[in-house]
N, C-alpha and C positions, 0 to 999 in steps of 0.2 A: 504493500498498499504504499510505504513512502517513497518506493521509485516512480511509483505513477504521479504523485503528487509533485515530486521533484522535477520531473519530465513536462508536467503542465505549468510550472512556474518557469523553467526553462522557455518553452515555447511562448508564454505569454509575453516575457522581456524581450525575447526575438521577434515577435510580433510588432510592438511599441517601438522598436528602433527600426524597423522595417517601414512602419507607416509614418516616423519621424523624418525620414528621410525622401519621403515623396512629398512632403508640404511643398507647394509651390510659391513662390517667393513673392509672385505677384508683379513682377517686372514687365514694363512694356517695352517694346522695342520700335526701333525707326528705320527709316532707309534714305540713303543719300546717295546720289551716284557722283562724290566727288571726294578726291583723297586730300589729307592733308592735314590741319590742325583741326580735332574733334574733340567732343566730350564725351562722356558716358551717355548714352541715350536711354533710359530708364527710371524707374520709380528708385533705385538706388544709385542714383546719378552720384552720390558723392562719394562711391567707393571705389572707383579709379579713374584717370584722365590718361587720354589714349592722345599721340601726336604722331605727327610724321607717318601716319598709315598710308602706306602705298601696295600695290599689288603690280607685279612684273613678270616678263615671259623671260625664262631662260632659254636655253638651247635642247633640243630632243625631248619635249614634252615637259620641260620641267618649267613648273611656275611658284614663284616666291611672293610671300607676303610678308612685311617688315613693317615693325612701327616701336615707338618708346611708350611704354605704360609707367605711370605712376600711381600705387593704390595709395588713396588717402586716409587708409585705415588699414590696421596689422590684416594679413588674410592669411590663413594656414595653405591655402590652395587657390590656383588659377590655371585656368587651361582656355585655349584658342581652338575655335571649329571651324573650319572653313570648306563649304558648299559653292561649287564649279558649275557655272550654267551655259549653255551653248546662247547663240542669238536667237534660238526659239524659244528660249527658257526650260529647256528640257535639263537633267541634273546629269551632269559628265563625272562627276567623282564627289564625295562625300569624304573628307578627312576628320574623323571625329574627334583625334588627338593630335593636331598640327604642332601643337606648342603647350609645355605647361612647366609650373614652377611650384616649389614649395615655400612657405614662411616668408613671402613676402612682406616688406616692411613699409610703415607709412612714410611717406617720402621719398623713397627709394626708387630711382629712375632703373626701369628694367629695358634691356632692348630684346625685343621679340623678334623672330625668324621662323617662319613655318615655311615648309617646301611640300608641294604637291606633285606627282608625276601623274600627265593625264595622256593617255594613249588611245583614246577615241575623240575626236571631234576638236575644236577649238574654242577653249572658252571665252565669254564676251563679258562675263561680270561674276564676281564671288561674293558671297555672303560671307565676313568676319564676325565672328560670335566669340565673346569671354564669358566664359563661367567661373564661378567661387565654389564650384562643388566636383567632386570626383564623377567621373563616368556620366558627364549630361546627356552624351549621346546626340549632342546637337540639337535638344527641346529648347526653341526658340524662346518659349514660355518662362525658362527660368534664366535667360540669359542675362547678365550684367550691362551687355553692351553689345550692341549689333550694328554694323553698317554694311553696305552694299558698294563694293567699288566697281565700275566699268572699267576695263581694260581697254 
């Protein structure tokens, strides 16, 4: 009987932890077709500042997104997700973990560089999203920043 009770308690704790990781932060996203100096576009707009955001084509299907990110609060984790589209709006590539960092400190400028290899089609634009949680999988509703860049 003690084993059954112990298993029930462990499952209850695991369920609470799982549900707490699924809570939506309620952030909004915005789209802009330019690059350069930008601010976070969300309800958590004070958490990061993004500057010099640029997307560029390399050679042989390599594409790169670079930026300077400055957290305005300490963050345990941050990641960048890239979604590449062709001129008709079809998804060519989704990189759910193009870049990440642990323990980002307030006011510390971080150089970001994410590279994608696209072997089918030519990208016309890319959605750049930043998240403050692990394994976001590009769920736009939880992005702390989103911007669309035109190539």
